[in-house]
N, C-alpha and C positions, 0 to 999 in steps of 0.2 A: 447496426451501431459501431461506430468506430469507437474502441476502449480510450484509447490514448485521447482523443477530442472530448470526451467525456469526464475528463479528470480537471482539477481545478489547480492548473499550472499557469504560470513558473512557481515553484517553491522555495523557501531561501536554503541554500545550502553548499558549504564551501567544498564540501568532498566530491562534487558533481555528480553524486550518484541520482539524486532526483532528477538531474538533467538525464541520465543514463535510462532510469524508468520511464520517462517521457518520449523519449527518443533512442527505441532500443538499438539503430543504428550504431550510437556510439558506444555502446555497452560491450564487454568483454563476452564473447561469444559463449564461453563457458557458464555463464551466468543468464543467458536468454531464458531458459526456463523459469526461473526464479524470477525474475522479470516480468514475465509473461503470467506468471500467478499472480504476483502482486497485483497486476493491471486487473486481471481478472476478478479478483477479489472484489477490488476498490469499484470496479464497473457493477457488480453484484449490489454492492451498498448503494451505489448511487441510483439504480435502478429503482430501489426499492424504498429509499431514504423517505419520501413523504409518507408512505403508509408505516413504517418504523415510528416516527416523530408524532404521526397521529394516535399512536397503539393500535392500529388496524392490522397490524402483521401477528400473527398468531405463532409464538416460539414452537417449533418443530415441525411447521409446515413445511419448510424446505431445509436439508441441510446445507446447500449452499449459502442461504441468506444466512442461518444461523452462526455460519463460519466468518460469513463476512462483517456479522454484526460484533461478534467478539473480537475479531481483529481491527475493526475500524479504528479505536481510541489509540492503540499501539501503532498500527501505521502513520496516522495523522501524526502523532507525536514525533514518529521518524522523520517524517518528509516535513514538520516543522523545525527541523534543526535549524540553529541559528548560525551565523557565520562565524562566531566566538567558539563554535562547538567543533572544530574541525576533526575529521577523522579522514583515514585514508579509505580509499576506496575498497581494498579488502576489508577493512574493518567494518564499513558500511554494508557490505554482501552480507558478511558473516552475521550483522544484526540482524538484515531484513530476512534472512533464511531463519534466524532464531524466532523473530516475530512469526513468518509465517507456519512454523512448526509450532505455534502456541506457547514456545516457553518464555516470551517476553510478553507481559501482560501490561507492565507500565513501564515508564522512563525513568 
């Protein structure tokens, strides 16, 4: 499965970070590990989404899925940034890093 093709793109963002996540070729190479981690977390959630929604996933069964569930809402909020909510690329990368570290749980 190709991770990028499984994501619900395009997203609204004036910072361009969402585009960088969708297409790592336009991203700052220093942030590629961060971007790839975000893609993987989102792909993990996407792969298990139906089981999660149906309540068939048992928490604790997979650390990766548990992490994807915990980060799903903060990542969705981040990627749903409106055009009026402009941030710099650096601020966007910093926020993404905080989300992936579990430091930001709500918008």
